[in-house]
Structures are given as C-alpha cells and as structure tokens.
PyMOL Python script that loads the backbone (N, CA, C, O; Angstrom):
from pymol import cmd

cmd.read_pdbstr("""\
ATOM      1  N   MET A   1      81.038 115.506 155.953  1.00  0.00           N
ATOM      2  CA  MET A   1      81.627 114.195 155.783  1.00  0.00           C
ATOM      3  C   MET A   1      83.133 114.332 155.947  1.00  0.00           C
ATOM      4  O   MET A   1      83.751 115.232 155.378  1.00  0.00           O
ATOM      5  N   LEU A   2      83.698 113.462 156.705  1.00  0.00           N
ATOM      6  CA  LEU A   2      85.130 113.469 156.924  1.00  0.00           C
ATOM      7  C   LEU A   2      85.854 112.860 155.743  1.00  0.00           C
ATOM      8  O   LEU A   2      85.283 112.046 155.017  1.00  0.00           O
ATOM      9  N   ALA A   3      87.067 113.230 155.546  1.00  0.00           N
ATOM     10  CA  ALA A   3      87.868 112.707 154.439  1.00  0.00           C
ATOM     11  C   ALA A   3      88.120 111.220 154.607  1.00  0.00           C
ATOM     12  O   ALA A   3      88.269 110.505 153.616  1.00  0.00           O
ATOM     13  N   SER A   4      88.170 110.742 155.844  1.00  0.00           N
ATOM     14  CA  SER A   4      88.420 109.316 156.082  1.00  0.00           C
ATOM     15  C   SER A   4      87.194 108.457 155.791  1.00  0.00           C
ATOM     16  O   SER A   4      87.324 107.242 155.647  1.00  0.00           O
ATOM     17  N   GLU A   5      86.012 109.053 155.701  1.00  0.00           N
ATOM     18  CA  GLU A   5      84.775 108.312 155.428  1.00  0.00           C
ATOM     19  C   GLU A   5      84.416 108.304 153.947  1.00  0.00           C
ATOM     20  O   GLU A   5      83.364 107.792 153.563  1.00  0.00           O
ATOM     21  N   ARG A   6      85.246 108.843 153.155  1.00  0.00           N
ATOM     22  CA  ARG A   6      84.972 108.945 151.725  1.00  0.00           C
ATOM     23  C   ARG A   6      84.983 107.537 151.097  1.00  0.00           C
ATOM     24  O   ARG A   6      85.938 106.783 151.282  1.00  0.00           O
ATOM     25  N   GLY A   7      83.959 107.204 150.386  1.00  0.00           N
ATOM     26  CA  GLY A   7      83.870 105.902 149.723  1.00  0.00           C
ATOM     27  C   GLY A   7      83.270 104.805 150.583  1.00  0.00           C
ATOM     28  O   GLY A   7      83.155 103.667 150.128  1.00  0.00           O
ATOM     29  N   VAL A   8      82.887 105.113 151.805  1.00  0.00           N
ATOM     30  CA  VAL A   8      82.329 104.098 152.698  1.00  0.00           C
ATOM     31  C   VAL A   8      80.986 103.594 152.172  1.00  0.00           C
ATOM     32  O   VAL A   8      80.718 102.393 152.208  1.00  0.00           O
ATOM     33  N   VAL A   9      80.148 104.497 151.688  1.00  0.00           N
ATOM     34  CA  VAL A   9      78.840 104.103 151.167  1.00  0.00           C
ATOM     35  C   VAL A   9      79.005 103.211 149.943  1.00  0.00           C
ATOM     36  O   VAL A   9      78.280 102.227 149.793  1.00  0.00           O
ATOM     37  N   THR A  10      79.933 103.537 149.083  1.00  0.00           N
ATOM     38  CA  THR A  10      80.174 102.724 147.895  1.00  0.00           C
ATOM     39  C   THR A  10      80.680 101.340 148.286  1.00  0.00           C
ATOM     40  O   THR A  10      80.258 100.341 147.703  1.00  0.00           O
ATOM     41  N   ALA A  11      81.560 101.270 149.247  1.00  0.00           N
ATOM     42  CA  ALA A  11      82.079  99.974 149.688  1.00  0.00           C
ATOM     43  C   ALA A  11      80.979  99.128 150.315  1.00  0.00           C
ATOM     44  O   ALA A  11      80.908  97.928 150.052  1.00  0.00           O
ATOM     45  N   GLU A  12      80.130  99.718 151.128  1.00  0.00           N
ATOM     46  CA  GLU A  12      79.031  98.973 151.732  1.00  0.00           C
ATOM     47  C   GLU A  12      78.046  98.506 150.675  1.00  0.00           C
ATOM     48  O   GLU A  12      77.527  97.393 150.759  1.00  0.00           O
ATOM     49  N   PHE A  13      77.786  99.343 149.685  1.00  0.00           N
ATOM     50  CA  PHE A  13      76.894  98.971 148.592  1.00  0.00           C
ATOM     51  C   PHE A  13      77.469  97.799 147.806  1.00  0.00           C
ATOM     52  O   PHE A  13      76.730  96.888 147.435  1.00  0.00           O
ATOM     53  N   MET A  14      78.768  97.806 147.548  1.00  0.00           N
ATOM     54  CA  MET A  14      79.402  96.731 146.793  1.00  0.00           C
ATOM     55  C   MET A  14      79.420  95.425 147.587  1.00  0.00           C
ATOM     56  O   MET A  14      79.395  94.347 146.993  1.00  0.00           O
ATOM     57  N   LEU A  15      79.462  95.502 148.893  1.00  0.00           N
ATOM     58  CA  LEU A  15      79.385  94.293 149.703  1.00  0.00           C
ATOM     59  C   LEU A  15      77.966  93.751 149.779  1.00  0.00           C
ATOM     60  O   LEU A  15      77.767  92.542 149.892  1.00  0.00           O
ATOM     61  N   LEU A  16      76.993  94.627 149.720  1.00  0.00           N
ATOM     62  CA  LEU A  16      75.595  94.222 149.832  1.00  0.00           C
ATOM     63  C   LEU A  16      75.040  93.656 148.529  1.00  0.00           C
ATOM     64  O   LEU A  16      74.157  92.799 148.570  1.00  0.00           O
ATOM     65  N   MET A  17      75.522  94.103 147.392  1.00  0.00           N
ATOM     66  CA  MET A  17      74.945  93.709 146.097  1.00  0.00           C
ATOM     67  C   MET A  17      74.986  92.206 145.833  1.00  0.00           C
ATOM     68  O   MET A  17      73.960  91.667 145.419  1.00  0.00           O
ATOM     69  N   PRO A  18      76.096  91.483 146.041  1.00  0.00           N
ATOM     70  CA  PRO A  18      76.063  90.029 145.783  1.00  0.00           C
ATOM     71  C   PRO A  18      75.030  89.297 146.640  1.00  0.00           C
ATOM     72  O   PRO A  18      74.368  88.376 146.161  1.00  0.00           O
ATOM     73  N   ALA A  19      74.891  89.697 147.887  1.00  0.00           N
ATOM     74  CA  ALA A  19      73.896  89.055 148.755  1.00  0.00           C
ATOM     75  C   ALA A  19      72.488  89.356 148.258  1.00  0.00           C
ATOM     76  O   ALA A  19      71.634  88.469 148.245  1.00  0.00           O
ATOM     77  N   LEU A  20      72.239  90.586 147.853  1.00  0.00           N
ATOM     78  CA  LEU A  20      70.928  90.967 147.353  1.00  0.00           C
ATOM     79  C   LEU A  20      70.594  90.241 146.052  1.00  0.00           C
ATOM     80  O   LEU A  20      69.465  89.791 145.857  1.00  0.00           O
ATOM     81  N   ILE A  21      71.573  90.133 145.176  1.00  0.00           N
ATOM     82  CA  ILE A  21      71.360  89.416 143.904  1.00  0.00           C
ATOM     83  C   ILE A  21      71.098  87.935 144.179  1.00  0.00           C
ATOM     84  O   ILE A  21      70.253  87.328 143.520  1.00  0.00           O
ATOM     85  N   SER A  22      71.801  87.354 145.129  1.00  0.00           N
ATOM     86  CA  SER A  22      71.587  85.943 145.471  1.00  0.00           C
ATOM     87  C   SER A  22      70.185  85.704 146.021  1.00  0.00           C
ATOM     88  O   SER A  22      69.549  84.709 145.677  1.00  0.00           O
ATOM     89  N   VAL A  23      69.704  86.594 146.861  1.00  0.00           N
ATOM     90  CA  VAL A  23      68.359  86.453 147.426  1.00  0.00           C
ATOM     91  C   VAL A  23      67.298  86.569 146.336  1.00  0.00           C
ATOM     92  O   VAL A  23      66.343  85.793 146.314  1.00  0.00           O
ATOM     93  N   VAL A  24      67.461  87.527 145.440  1.00  0.00           N
ATOM     94  CA  VAL A  24      66.497  87.696 144.341  1.00  0.00           C
ATOM     95  C   VAL A  24      66.518  86.483 143.424  1.00  0.00           C
ATOM     96  O   VAL A  24      65.461  86.017 142.999  1.00  0.00           O
ATOM     97  N   ALA A  25      67.709  85.957 143.109  1.00  0.00           N
ATOM     98  CA  ALA A  25      67.812  84.771 142.250  1.00  0.00           C
ATOM     99  C   ALA A  25      67.169  83.559 142.915  1.00  0.00           C
ATOM    100  O   ALA A  25      66.501  82.769 142.248  1.00  0.00           O
ATOM    101  N   LEU A  26      67.364  83.406 144.219  1.00  0.00           N
ATOM    102  CA  LEU A  26      66.751  82.293 144.936  1.00  0.00           C
ATOM    103  C   LEU A  26      65.228  82.408 144.949  1.00  0.00           C
ATOM    104  O   LEU A  26      64.524  81.409 144.801  1.00  0.00           O
ATOM    105  N   CYS A  27      64.727  83.615 145.123  1.00  0.00           N
ATOM    106  CA  CYS A  27      63.272  83.820 145.095  1.00  0.00           C
ATOM    107  C   CYS A  27      62.692  83.493 143.727  1.00  0.00           C
ATOM    108  O   CYS A  27      61.628  82.882 143.633  1.00  0.00           O
ATOM    109  N   LEU A  28      63.378  83.894 142.675  1.00  0.00           N
ATOM    110  CA  LEU A  28      62.901  83.594 141.319  1.00  0.00           C
ATOM    111  C   LEU A  28      62.944  82.096 141.040  1.00  0.00           C
ATOM    112  O   LEU A  28      62.044  81.562 140.392  1.00  0.00           O
ATOM    113  N   ALA A  29      63.981  81.413 141.524  1.00  0.00           N
ATOM    114  CA  ALA A  29      64.069  79.961 141.331  1.00  0.00           C
ATOM    115  C   ALA A  29      62.943  79.248 142.065  1.00  0.00           C
ATOM    116  O   ALA A  29      62.365  78.299 141.536  1.00  0.00           O
ATOM    117  N   MET A  30      62.626  79.695 143.277  1.00  0.00           N
ATOM    118  CA  MET A  30      61.538  79.073 144.026  1.00  0.00           C
ATOM    119  C   MET A  30      60.185  79.347 143.376  1.00  0.00           C
ATOM    120  O   MET A  30      59.304  78.487 143.391  1.00  0.00           O
ATOM    121  N   LEU A  31      60.017  80.528 142.810  1.00  0.00           N
ATOM    122  CA  LEU A  31      58.787  80.844 142.078  1.00  0.00           C
ATOM    123  C   LEU A  31      58.638  79.927 140.876  1.00  0.00           C
ATOM    124  O   LEU A  31      57.554  79.407 140.612  1.00  0.00           O
ATOM    125  N   ASN A  32      59.728  79.731 140.149  1.00  0.00           N
ATOM    126  CA  ASN A  32      59.698  78.841 138.989  1.00  0.00           C
ATOM    127  C   ASN A  32      59.382  77.412 139.409  1.00  0.00           C
ATOM    128  O   ASN A  32      58.631  76.716 138.726  1.00  0.00           O
ATOM    129  N   LEU A  33      59.946  76.973 140.519  1.00  0.00           N
ATOM    130  CA  LEU A  33      59.675  75.624 141.023  1.00  0.00           C
ATOM    131  C   LEU A  33      58.205  75.470 141.413  1.00  0.00           C
ATOM    132  O   LEU A  33      57.597  74.433 141.144  1.00  0.00           O
ATOM    133  N   GLY A  34      57.640  76.481 142.036  1.00  0.00           N
ATOM    134  CA  GLY A  34      56.223  76.441 142.409  1.00  0.00           C
ATOM    135  C   GLY A  34      55.309  76.411 141.203  1.00  0.00           C
ATOM    136  O   GLY A  34      54.318  75.681 141.188  1.00  0.00           O
ATOM    137  N   LEU A  35      55.634  77.199 140.192  1.00  0.00           N
ATOM    138  CA  LEU A  35      54.823  77.200 138.972  1.00  0.00           C
ATOM    139  C   LEU A  35      54.918  75.869 138.237  1.00  0.00           C
ATOM    140  O   LEU A  35      53.937  75.412 137.651  1.00  0.00           O
ATOM    141  N   THR A  36      56.083  75.251 138.265  1.00  0.00           N
ATOM    142  CA  THR A  36      56.239  73.938 137.646  1.00  0.00           C
ATOM    143  C   THR A  36      55.416  72.889 138.385  1.00  0.00           C
ATOM    144  O   THR A  36      54.831  72.008 137.755  1.00  0.00           O
ATOM    145  N   GLN A  37      55.364  72.973 139.711  1.00  0.00           N
ATOM    146  CA  GLN A  37      54.556  72.030 140.499  1.00  0.00           C
ATOM    147  C   GLN A  37      53.072  72.202 140.191  1.00  0.00           C
ATOM    148  O   GLN A  37      52.344  71.216 140.066  1.00  0.00           O
ATOM    149  N   ILE A  38      52.624  73.439 140.069  1.00  0.00           N
ATOM    150  CA  ILE A  38      51.218  73.687 139.730  1.00  0.00           C
ATOM    151  C   ILE A  38      50.900  73.126 138.356  1.00  0.00           C
ATOM    152  O   ILE A  38      49.846  72.520 138.161  1.00  0.00           O
ATOM    153  N   SER A  39      51.798  73.320 137.404  1.00  0.00           N
ATOM    154  CA  SER A  39      51.601  72.776 136.057  1.00  0.00           C
ATOM    155  C   SER A  39      51.549  71.252 136.090  1.00  0.00           C
ATOM    156  O   SER A  39      50.747  70.643 135.382  1.00  0.00           O
ATOM    157  N   LEU A  40      52.392  70.639 136.902  1.00  0.00           N
ATOM    158  CA  LEU A  40      52.393  69.179 137.019  1.00  0.00           C
ATOM    159  C   LEU A  40      51.090  68.677 137.644  1.00  0.00           C
ATOM    160  O   LEU A  40      50.566  67.643 137.228  1.00  0.00           O
ATOM    161  N   GLU A  41      50.569  69.388 138.627  1.00  0.00           N
ATOM    162  CA  GLU A  41      49.280  69.015 139.228  1.00  0.00           C
ATOM    163  C   GLU A  41      48.154  69.089 138.199  1.00  0.00           C
ATOM    164  O   GLU A  41      47.287  68.216 138.160  1.00  0.00           O
ATOM    165  N   LEU A  42      48.167  70.125 137.370  1.00  0.00           N
ATOM    166  CA  LEU A  42      47.134  70.252 136.334  1.00  0.00           C
ATOM    167  C   LEU A  42      47.243  69.142 135.296  1.00  0.00           C
ATOM    168  O   LEU A  42      46.228  68.614 134.842  1.00  0.00           O
ATOM    169  N   LYS A  43      48.467  68.786 134.921  1.00  0.00           N
ATOM    170  CA  LYS A  43      48.655  67.694 133.964  1.00  0.00           C
ATOM    171  C   LYS A  43      48.210  66.363 134.558  1.00  0.00           C
ATOM    172  O   LYS A  43      47.649  65.523 133.854  1.00  0.00           O
ATOM    173  N   ALA A  44      48.460  66.168 135.853  1.00  0.00           N
ATOM    174  CA  ALA A  44      48.032  64.923 136.506  1.00  0.00           C
ATOM    175  C   ALA A  44      46.511  64.825 136.548  1.00  0.00           C
ATOM    176  O   ALA A  44      45.954  63.747 136.341  1.00  0.00           O
ATOM    177  N   SER A  45      45.839  65.936 136.812  1.00  0.00           N
ATOM    178  CA  SER A  45      44.372  65.892 136.836  1.00  0.00           C
ATOM    179  C   SER A  45      43.812  65.645 135.435  1.00  0.00           C
ATOM    180  O   SER A  45      42.805  64.955 135.280  1.00  0.00           O
ATOM    181  N   GLN A  46      44.456  66.203 134.426  1.00  0.00           N
ATOM    182  CA  GLN A  46      44.021  65.943 133.050  1.00  0.00           C
ATOM    183  C   GLN A  46      44.267  64.479 132.683  1.00  0.00           C
ATOM    184  O   GLN A  46      43.428  63.853 132.035  1.00  0.00           O
ATOM    185  N   ALA A  47      45.399  63.939 133.092  1.00  0.00           N
ATOM    186  CA  ALA A  47      45.732  62.548 132.772  1.00  0.00           C
ATOM    187  C   ALA A  47      44.762  61.584 133.438  1.00  0.00           C
ATOM    188  O   ALA A  47      44.289  60.645 132.798  1.00  0.00           O
ATOM    189  N   VAL A  48      44.459  61.801 134.714  1.00  0.00           N
ATOM    190  CA  VAL A  48      43.554  60.882 135.402  1.00  0.00           C
ATOM    191  C   VAL A  48      42.145  60.984 134.826  1.00  0.00           C
ATOM    192  O   VAL A  48      41.424  59.987 134.784  1.00  0.00           O
ATOM    193  N   ARG A  49      41.754  62.146 134.393  1.00  0.00           N
ATOM    194  CA  ARG A  49      40.442  62.303 133.768  1.00  0.00           C
ATOM    195  C   ARG A  49      40.371  61.502 132.472  1.00  0.00           C
ATOM    196  O   ARG A  49      39.393  60.792 132.236  1.00  0.00           O
ATOM    197  N   LEU A  50      41.404  61.610 131.627  1.00  0.00           N
ATOM    198  CA  LEU A  50      41.416  60.869 130.364  1.00  0.00           C
ATOM    199  C   LEU A  50      41.472  59.362 130.609  1.00  0.00           C
ATOM    200  O   LEU A  50      40.756  58.601 129.959  1.00  0.00           O
ATOM    201  N   ILE A  51      42.312  58.933 131.537  1.00  0.00           N
ATOM    202  CA  ILE A  51      42.468  57.500 131.796  1.00  0.00           C
ATOM    203  C   ILE A  51      41.207  56.918 132.424  1.00  0.00           C
ATOM    204  O   ILE A  51      40.876  55.759 132.173  1.00  0.00           O
ATOM    205  N   SER A  52      40.498  57.700 133.234  1.00  0.00           N
ATOM    206  CA  SER A  52      39.263  57.179 133.833  1.00  0.00           C
ATOM    207  C   SER A  52      38.178  56.953 132.785  1.00  0.00           C
ATOM    208  O   SER A  52      37.289  56.126 132.982  1.00  0.00           O
ATOM    209  N   TYR A  53      38.246  57.679 131.679  1.00  0.00           N
ATOM    210  CA  TYR A  53      37.303  57.459 130.578  1.00  0.00           C
ATOM    211  C   TYR A  53      37.757  56.361 129.630  1.00  0.00           C
ATOM    212  O   TYR A  53      37.060  56.057 128.663  1.00  0.00           O
ATOM    213  N   GLY A  54      38.912  55.763 129.889  1.00  0.00           N
ATOM    214  CA  GLY A  54      39.421  54.688 129.047  1.00  0.00           C
ATOM    215  C   GLY A  54      40.290  55.173 127.906  1.00  0.00           C
ATOM    216  O   GLY A  54      40.631  54.390 127.020  1.00  0.00           O
ATOM    217  N   LEU A  55      40.655  56.432 127.905  1.00  0.00           N
ATOM    218  CA  LEU A  55      41.528  56.977 126.868  1.00  0.00           C
ATOM    219  C   LEU A  55      42.978  56.888 127.335  1.00  0.00           C
ATOM    220  O   LEU A  55      43.249  56.486 128.467  1.00  0.00           O
ATOM    221  N   THR A  56      43.899  57.261 126.467  1.00  0.00           N
ATOM    222  CA  THR A  56      45.316  57.226 126.823  1.00  0.00           C
ATOM    223  C   THR A  56      45.852  58.643 126.992  1.00  0.00           C
ATOM    224  O   THR A  56      45.345  59.596 126.401  1.00  0.00           O
ATOM    225  N   TYR A  57      46.868  58.749 127.795  1.00  0.00           N
ATOM    226  CA  TYR A  57      47.547  60.030 128.013  1.00  0.00           C
ATOM    227  C   TYR A  57      49.030  59.796 127.797  1.00  0.00           C
ATOM    228  O   TYR A  57      49.625  58.918 128.422  1.00  0.00           O
ATOM    229  N   ASP A  58      49.624  60.580 126.914  1.00  0.00           N
ATOM    230  CA  ASP A  58      51.037  60.447 126.600  1.00  0.00           C
ATOM    231  C   ASP A  58      51.776  61.689 127.106  1.00  0.00           C
ATOM    232  O   ASP A  58      51.712  62.743 126.473  1.00  0.00           O
ATOM    233  N   PRO A  59      52.470  61.578 128.227  1.00  0.00           N
ATOM    234  CA  PRO A  59      53.165  62.757 128.768  1.00  0.00           C
ATOM    235  C   PRO A  59      54.377  63.121 127.923  1.00  0.00           C
ATOM    236  O   PRO A  59      55.010  62.263 127.307  1.00  0.00           O
ATOM    237  N   GLU A  60      54.685  64.414 127.909  1.00  0.00           N
ATOM    238  CA  GLU A  60      55.812  64.894 127.111  1.00  0.00           C
ATOM    239  C   GLU A  60      57.138  64.671 127.830  1.00  0.00           C
ATOM    240  O   GLU A  60      58.008  63.968 127.316  1.00  0.00           O
ATOM    241  N   GLU A  61      57.301  65.259 129.013  1.00  0.00           N
ATOM    242  CA  GLU A  61      58.577  65.204 129.732  1.00  0.00           C
ATOM    243  C   GLU A  61      58.483  64.434 131.033  1.00  0.00           C
ATOM    244  O   GLU A  61      59.492  64.223 131.706  1.00  0.00           O
ATOM    245  N   GLU A  62      57.300  64.019 131.388  1.00  0.00           N
ATOM    246  CA  GLU A  62      57.084  63.404 132.689  1.00  0.00           C
ATOM    247  C   GLU A  62      57.048  61.888 132.583  1.00  0.00           C
ATOM    248  O   GLU A  62      56.814  61.327 131.512  1.00  0.00           O
ATOM    249  N   GLN A  63      57.286  61.241 133.711  1.00  0.00           N
ATOM    250  CA  GLN A  63      57.120  59.802 133.818  1.00  0.00           C
ATOM    251  C   GLN A  63      55.750  59.567 134.445  1.00  0.00           C
ATOM    252  O   GLN A  63      55.380  60.224 135.418  1.00  0.00           O
ATOM    253  N   ILE A  64      55.004  58.623 133.877  1.00  0.00           N
ATOM    254  CA  ILE A  64      53.640  58.385 134.357  1.00  0.00           C
ATOM    255  C   ILE A  64      53.541  56.984 134.951  1.00  0.00           C
ATOM    256  O   ILE A  64      54.147  56.034 134.458  1.00  0.00           O
ATOM    257  N   GLU A  65      52.770  56.885 136.009  1.00  0.00           N
ATOM    258  CA  GLU A  65      52.480  55.611 136.662  1.00  0.00           C
ATOM    259  C   GLU A  65      50.982  55.594 136.954  1.00  0.00           C
ATOM    260  O   GLU A  65      50.454  56.519 137.572  1.00  0.00           O
ATOM    261  N   THR A  66      50.301  54.541 136.509  1.00  0.00           N
ATOM    262  CA  THR A  66      48.861  54.432 136.749  1.00  0.00           C
ATOM    263  C   THR A  66      48.568  53.151 137.519  1.00  0.00           C
ATOM    264  O   THR A  66      49.275  52.154 137.372  1.00  0.00           O
ATOM    265  N   TRP A  67      47.531  53.183 138.332  1.00  0.00           N
ATOM    266  CA  TRP A  67      47.075  52.000 139.050  1.00  0.00           C
ATOM    267  C   TRP A  67      45.611  52.179 139.433  1.00  0.00           C
ATOM    268  O   TRP A  67      45.066  53.282 139.397  1.00  0.00           O
ATOM    269  N   ARG A  68      45.004  51.075 139.794  1.00  0.00           N
ATOM    270  CA  ARG A  68      43.596  51.087 140.211  1.00  0.00           C
ATOM    271  C   ARG A  68      43.495  50.631 141.658  1.00  0.00           C
ATOM    272  O   ARG A  68      44.159  49.682 142.077  1.00  0.00           O
ATOM    273  N   GLU A  69      42.665  51.316 142.401  1.00  0.00           N
ATOM    274  CA  GLU A  69      42.349  50.936 143.783  1.00  0.00           C
ATOM    275  C   GLU A  69      40.830  50.864 143.898  1.00  0.00           C
ATOM    276  O   GLU A  69      40.149  51.888 143.926  1.00  0.00           O
ATOM    277  N   GLN A  70      40.316  49.654 143.964  1.00  0.00           N
ATOM    278  CA  GLN A  70      38.883  49.406 144.021  1.00  0.00           C
ATOM    279  C   GLN A  70      38.179  50.134 142.875  1.00  0.00           C
ATOM    280  O   GLN A  70      38.310  49.713 141.726  1.00  0.00           O
ATOM    281  N   HIS A  71      37.444  51.201 143.144  1.00  0.00           N
ATOM    282  CA  HIS A  71      36.704  51.904 142.098  1.00  0.00           C
ATOM    283  C   HIS A  71      37.422  53.180 141.629  1.00  0.00           C
ATOM    284  O   HIS A  71      36.842  53.983 140.898  1.00  0.00           O
ATOM    285  N   LEU A  72      38.673  53.365 142.046  1.00  0.00           N
ATOM    286  CA  LEU A  72      39.423  54.565 141.687  1.00  0.00           C
ATOM    287  C   LEU A  72      40.500  54.273 140.648  1.00  0.00           C
ATOM    288  O   LEU A  72      41.071  53.183 140.617  1.00  0.00           O
ATOM    289  N   VAL A  73      40.763  55.244 139.814  1.00  0.00           N
ATOM    290  CA  VAL A  73      41.908  55.229 138.909  1.00  0.00           C
ATOM    291  C   VAL A  73      42.861  56.297 139.424  1.00  0.00           C
ATOM    292  O   VAL A  73      42.464  57.441 139.648  1.00  0.00           O
ATOM    293  N   CYS A  74      44.117  55.917 139.611  1.00  0.00           N
ATOM    294  CA  CYS A  74      45.100  56.859 140.145  1.00  0.00           C
ATOM    295  C   CYS A  74      46.253  57.031 139.173  1.00  0.00           C
ATOM    296  O   CYS A  74      46.633  56.104 138.457  1.00  0.00           O
ATOM    297  N   VAL A  75      46.795  58.229 139.164  1.00  0.00           N
ATOM    298  CA  VAL A  75      47.915  58.581 138.288  1.00  0.00           C
ATOM    299  C   VAL A  75      48.953  59.311 139.120  1.00  0.00           C
ATOM    300  O   VAL A  75      48.626  60.156 139.953  1.00  0.00           O
ATOM    301  N   ARG A  76      50.205  58.969 138.878  1.00  0.00           N
ATOM    302  CA  ARG A  76      51.309  59.704 139.500  1.00  0.00           C
ATOM    303  C   ARG A  76      52.237  60.168 138.374  1.00  0.00           C
ATOM    304  O   ARG A  76      52.746  59.356 137.603  1.00  0.00           O
ATOM    305  N   LEU A  77      52.444  61.462 138.293  1.00  0.00           N
ATOM    306  CA  LEU A  77      53.376  62.037 137.328  1.00  0.00           C
ATOM    307  C   LEU A  77      54.630  62.476 138.066  1.00  0.00           C
ATOM    308  O   LEU A  77      54.558  63.101 139.125  1.00  0.00           O
ATOM    309  N   ARG A  78      55.774  62.141 137.497  1.00  0.00           N
ATOM    310  CA  ARG A  78      57.057  62.562 138.066  1.00  0.00           C
ATOM    311  C   ARG A  78      57.822  63.335 137.011  1.00  0.00           C
ATOM    312  O   ARG A  78      57.897  62.928 135.852  1.00  0.00           O
ATOM    313  N   LYS A  79      58.386  64.449 137.426  1.00  0.00           N
ATOM    314  CA  LYS A  79      59.244  65.224 136.539  1.00  0.00           C
ATOM    315  C   LYS A  79      60.655  65.161 137.116  1.00  0.00           C
ATOM    316  O   LYS A  79      60.949  65.820 138.113  1.00  0.00           O
ATOM    317  N   PRO A  80      61.537  64.361 136.487  1.00  0.00           N
ATOM    318  CA  PRO A  80      62.887  64.234 137.023  1.00  0.00           C
ATOM    319  C   PRO A  80      63.705  65.506 136.767  1.00  0.00           C
ATOM    320  O   PRO A  80      63.419  66.279 135.853  1.00  0.00           O
ATOM    321  N   GLY A  81      64.695  65.689 137.577  1.00  0.00           N
ATOM    322  CA  GLY A  81      65.574  66.840 137.445  1.00  0.00           C
ATOM    323  C   GLY A  81      66.425  66.974 138.683  1.00  0.00           C
ATOM    324  O   GLY A  81      66.507  66.052 139.494  1.00  0.00           O
ATOM    325  N   LEU A  82      67.060  68.126 138.829  1.00  0.00           N
ATOM    326  CA  LEU A  82      67.865  68.385 140.015  1.00  0.00           C
ATOM    327  C   LEU A  82      66.997  68.279 141.261  1.00  0.00           C
ATOM    328  O   LEU A  82      67.399  67.683 142.259  1.00  0.00           O
ATOM    329  N   ILE A  83      65.813  68.857 141.195  1.00  0.00           N
ATOM    330  CA  ILE A  83      64.787  68.685 142.215  1.00  0.00           C
ATOM    331  C   ILE A  83      63.618  68.019 141.509  1.00  0.00           C
ATOM    332  O   ILE A  83      62.916  68.663 140.730  1.00  0.00           O
ATOM    333  N   SER A  84      63.404  66.736 141.773  1.00  0.00           N
ATOM    334  CA  SER A  84      62.323  66.031 141.079  1.00  0.00           C
ATOM    335  C   SER A  84      60.993  66.355 141.755  1.00  0.00           C
ATOM    336  O   SER A  84      60.878  66.387 142.981  1.00  0.00           O
ATOM    337  N   LEU A  85      60.005  66.592 140.914  1.00  0.00           N
ATOM    338  CA  LEU A  85      58.669  66.937 141.389  1.00  0.00           C
ATOM    339  C   LEU A  85      57.721  65.783 141.117  1.00  0.00           C
ATOM    340  O   LEU A  85      57.951  64.979 140.214  1.00  0.00           O
ATOM    341  N   GLU A  86      56.656  65.706 141.900  1.00  0.00           N
ATOM    342  CA  GLU A  86      55.705  64.611 141.772  1.00  0.00           C
ATOM    343  C   GLU A  86      54.301  65.114 142.066  1.00  0.00           C
ATOM    344  O   GLU A  86      54.095  65.939 142.957  1.00  0.00           O
ATOM    345  N   ALA A  87      53.326  64.599 141.295  1.00  0.00           N
ATOM    346  CA  ALA A  87      51.926  64.937 141.514  1.00  0.00           C
ATOM    347  C   ALA A  87      51.110  63.659 141.392  1.00  0.00           C
ATOM    348  O   ALA A  87      51.343  62.849 140.495  1.00  0.00           O
ATOM    349  N   GLU A  88      50.163  63.481 142.287  1.00  0.00           N
ATOM    350  CA  GLU A  88      49.321  62.288 142.290  1.00  0.00           C
ATOM    351  C   GLU A  88      47.853  62.708 142.355  1.00  0.00           C
ATOM    352  O   GLU A  88      47.475  63.566 143.153  1.00  0.00           O
ATOM    353  N   GLN A  89      47.037  62.093 141.508  1.00  0.00           N
ATOM    354  CA  GLN A  89      45.600  62.361 141.466  1.00  0.00           C
ATOM    355  C   GLN A  89      44.848  61.052 141.335  1.00  0.00           C
ATOM    356  O   GLN A  89      45.329  60.122 140.689  1.00  0.00           O
ATOM    357  N   CYS A  90      43.680  60.970 141.939  1.00  0.00           N
ATOM    358  CA  CYS A  90      42.809  59.799 141.820  1.00  0.00           C
ATOM    359  C   CYS A  90      41.402  60.269 141.459  1.00  0.00           C
ATOM    360  O   CYS A  90      40.988  61.363 141.843  1.00  0.00           O
ATOM    361  N   LEU A  91      40.673  59.435 140.719  1.00  0.00           N
ATOM    362  CA  LEU A  91      39.330  59.771 140.266  1.00  0.00           C
ATOM    363  C   LEU A  91      38.525  58.485 140.151  1.00  0.00           C
ATOM    364  O   LEU A  91      39.086  57.414 139.919  1.00  0.00           O
ATOM    365  N   ILE A  92      37.227  58.588 140.311  1.00  0.00           N
ATOM    366  CA  ILE A  92      36.363  57.443 140.165  1.00  0.00           C
ATOM    367  C   ILE A  92      36.352  57.002 138.699  1.00  0.00           C
ATOM    368  O   ILE A  92      36.160  57.821 137.800  1.00  0.00           O
ATOM    369  N   ALA A  93      36.556  55.727 138.471  1.00  0.00           N
ATOM    370  CA  ALA A  93      36.599  55.187 137.107  1.00  0.00           C
ATOM    371  C   ALA A  93      35.209  55.229 136.491  1.00  0.00           C
ATOM    372  O   ALA A  93      34.269  54.672 137.057  1.00  0.00           O
ATOM    373  N   THR A  94      35.064  55.879 135.346  1.00  0.00           N
ATOM    374  CA  THR A  94      33.762  55.979 134.693  1.00  0.00           C
ATOM    375  C   THR A  94      33.704  55.164 133.417  1.00  0.00           C
ATOM    376  O   THR A  94      32.611  54.824 132.964  1.00  0.00           O
ATOM    377  N   GLY A  95      34.838  54.839 132.822  1.00  0.00           N
ATOM    378  CA  GLY A  95      34.880  54.073 131.579  1.00  0.00           C
ATOM    379  C   GLY A  95      34.930  52.593 131.869  1.00  0.00           C
ATOM    380  O   GLY A  95      34.647  52.138 132.977  1.00  0.00           O
ATOM    381  N   THR A  96      35.296  51.859 130.842  1.00  0.00           N
ATOM    382  CA  THR A  96      35.389  50.408 130.995  1.00  0.00           C
ATOM    383  C   THR A  96      36.744  49.976 131.448  1.00  0.00           C
ATOM    384  O   THR A  96      36.984  48.782 131.625  1.00  0.00           O
TER     385      THR A  96
END
""", "prot")
cmd.dss("prot")
cmd.show_as("cartoon", "prot")
cmd.util.cbc("prot")
cmd.orient("prot")
C-alpha cells in the first residue's frame, strides 16, 4: 500500500454509510407501511362481518364508512396520517 493511499478505505466507508443507513431505514419504513395495510385489511373484514350480522363496529384509530349496494354491505376504513391508508370490503348481508 502506498503512503498516499492511506485512509482511502476509511474515507470510502464513511461516504457509503449514510447512503446505506438511508436505504435500510427506507426499507424498514416500507415494511411497517405494508404491515399496517395488512392490519387495516383484517380490521375491515372483521368490521364488515360484524355489520352484516347487524352488530356495530367501533374503530379505534380509523375512520369508518358503511353503505349498502343491493344485497351487499360494504365498509371502508381509512387510517389518516402522512401516508393515509384505506381498505374496503364487501359482504352479503345476512342480518336484518
């Protein structure tokens, strides 16, 4: 190794680390967003099931919208935030 190349690896590593940390943080944020969407889909299916039987569903953090289309009961859950998420489910009405 030449004396003029001393510290080159350390300098390249220090330049690469912020980019690598940013990519890992972005991947973790997208994973969290995907898991939140899956959770919202599951809550929407639970809500439409309860509402189709004539029961009530009280969401914790989400906004709920319900409507009927012919023989279907539909539910739309929205989770507001920096990136707002939405899930919609419909089911055949079985209750009154």
